[in-house]
N, C-alpha and C positions, 0 to 999 in steps of 0.2 A: 821523150818529147819529139814531136814531129814539126815539120815546116808549115808555113801559112798555106802552102799548096794542099797539104793534107787536111787543114781546116776547111778550105774551100770545098774539097771533095765531100767532107762530112755534110756540109750544108746543102750541097747538090742532092745527096742521097735523101736528106730530110725533105727537101722540096718535092722530090719524086714520090715519097711516101704520102705527102699531103694530097698531091694531085691524084694519085692512085686511089686514095680513100674517097676523094670527092666524086670521082666519076664511076666508081664500081657499083654494080647492082647485084644484090644478093636476094635470091628467092627462097623463102622459108616455107617448108612444108610442115604443117601442124594439123594432123588429122582430127584431133579433138576440136580445136577452134574452128576448123573448116566445117565440121558437122553442125556446130551450133550456129555459125553464121549462115550456112546454106538453109538451115531450118527457118531462120528469120526471113531470108530472101524468098524462100518458098511461099511463106505466108503473104509476101508482097506480090507474088506471081512473077518474080524475075530471078528465079533460082539459077538459071544458066550463066548469069554474070557474077554470081557470088564468089566463085573461085578466083576470078581475075581481080576483083576489088580487094578481097582478103589478102591475096598474094602481094599486091602492090603496097598496101598499108603496112604489112609486116616487113616488107623489103625496106620501106622508109625507116622503120624503127631500127632495123639491123644496120643499115647504112649509117645512120646518125650515131648509133652506139659505137660503131667502129671508128667513125671520125673523131668522136670524143677521146678515144684511146690514143689516136694518132696525135691529136693536138696536145693533150696533157703529157704525152711522152716528150715531144719536142720542147715543151715549156716546163719540164721538170715537175709535173704533178699539178700544175695550175692551169685554170682557164682564164681567170682574172689576174692581173699583174700584182705580185706581192710588193712590199715596200722596197726591197732591194733586188734589183734585176738588171740585166744588160739588155737594152732594147736593140733588136735587129731590124726594126721597121715593120717587117711582115710577121714577126713573132718576137718572143723574148726568152731569155734564159735566166732562171732564178739563181741567187746565191744560196748555197746550203751551209757554207761556212765562210765567215767574213771576218778575218783578223780577230779571232776569239769569240765571235758571236755565232751561235748555232741556230740556223734558220730553217732547217729541213722541215717540211710539213709532215704531220702525222697521217697515218692511213685514213682515219675518218675525214680529215680535211680534203685529202685527194678524192675520196669517194664523193664528197659534196661538190667538188669542182667538176667531176665527171657528170654528175646529175645536172648541174647548172648548165653545162654545155648542151645536154640533151633538151632541157626545157627551153633554152633560148634558140635552138636551131632546128627542132623537129618541124616547125611550120614551113621552113624553106623547102623541105622535101615534100611535105604534104601538098603544098600549093602547086607543085609541078604535076600532080596527078589530075587526069582529065578523063571523064567517061561520058558517053552519050546521055545527056539529060540527067546525069547523076550529080548530086551536090554532097560534098563531104565536109563535115565540120566537127570540131571537138571543143570541149571546155578546157579550162586552164590545166596545163600539165604539171604534175608534181612528181618528179622522178626520183628514184633512189638507185644508187649503185653500190654493189657489194664486191669488194676485191677478195677473191677466193683463190685457193691453190689451183693453178692451171686455168683459171677462167675469171671473168668478171660478169656478174649478173646484174642486169638492168630491169627495174620494174617501174612502169610508167602508170601513174594514177590519173587516168583521164577517160572520159566516155566519148566515143565516136558516134556521130549521127550520120546515117546514109539516107538520102532522100531522093525520090524520083516522083515528080508530079505531086500528087496528094498523099503518097505513101512514104513511110519512113521506118527505119529500124535503127536500133542502138546496140553497141556492145562495149564492154569495159576492157581497156587495155591491161589493167592490173592483173587480169586473169591469164595473161599471156606474156610472161617475162621473157626477155631475150638474154641468152647466155653466150658470151663470146670467148672462145679459147684465147688465153693470154698468159704470158709469163710475167705480168706486172708484179704479182706478189713476190716472186723470186728476185726480180730486179730491185724492188724496194728493200729486200733483205741486204743486198750487196751495197746499195746506196746508204743504208743505215750504218753498216759496218765502216765504210769509208769515212763518213762524216763523224761518227762517234769515236773513231780511233784518235781524233785530234783532242779528245778530252784527256787522254793519257800523254800524248805528245803533240803539241801544236804544229810541229813542223814535219813530222814523218808519218808515212803510211807503210804498213807491212805489205809490200807489193806481192810477195809470194803467198801471203794469206788471201789477198784479194783474188789472185790467180786461181788458187785452189777453190775458193767459193764459186767463182765464175765457171770453172770447169765442171764441178759437180751439178751445176744448175743449167749447163749447156748455154752459157752466156759468154759475151765478149765484152771486155772492159778496155777502153783507151783513155789515157790521160794526156791531154794535149796542152801545149803553151797557148795562151789566149791573148786577149787584148793587151795585157800588161805582163811583165816578166813575173810578177808575183801572183798571177791568176792562172788557175788550171781549169780547163774544160774537161769534165768527166763524162764520157759517153758510154753507156751500157746498152748493148744491143743483143738481139737474137734473131734467128731466121727460120724458126721451125713452126711458128703459129701463124705467120703471115706469108703471103706470096712475095712481098718485099721485106727487107730487113726492118724490124721494129726498133726504134731508137728512143732512148730515154737519156736526157742530159741535164747537167747542172754545173754550177761554177763554185770553186773554192778559191778564196783570196787570202793570201798569207802576208804577214808583216814584211815590209821592205828590208 
């Protein structure tokens, strides 16, 4: 267990991750989609700008997908607040184990939370795009996220419309899924073990077992004293898929 100073350090790192994700810009090269989009723009007589428009739209998709991973990592797999959580003001941390209650979300729930973030925040990125006399619009987004080994795949079901004067062209985002390198699947395996171990012993965790699991998955696990003496903050992190450490955290509360 570490001091409150260590807890403060953790939260500073978390804040840095959020800011980094929010201001980063990633440009995605997709030759197949570029060919299709340029063909449409060629028909409109504005082929020379097709590459820029395509690059910016797909950059928005990737930025928002990465941001969803950052947010649900900080918030233990959630975008919306669960019934039991500790409110930090700017974010929250869910309880996975609370004095005998097992509250950890299953993987399909976390996938839905990722998709929900994408649906609710993609517009903020798209609205920042601006081109000479171009109008960008899209219908309602219906996103899906799939947590896979070493990655998370995002598929956005939405049709984009690009207009200039009386000319217009459309393309479907579902034909261009975004795949982000991520250790989230491995992190959830360790989180499952830590939480489920309390089914056998409500008070103890096999620390050496957790350490072995983390080492084989190239992860780091810290268990810190939190708000109350009976509450432990579990922080699982990695630093090989992101430029900044990726953090996933949750709380376990034990009987006094």
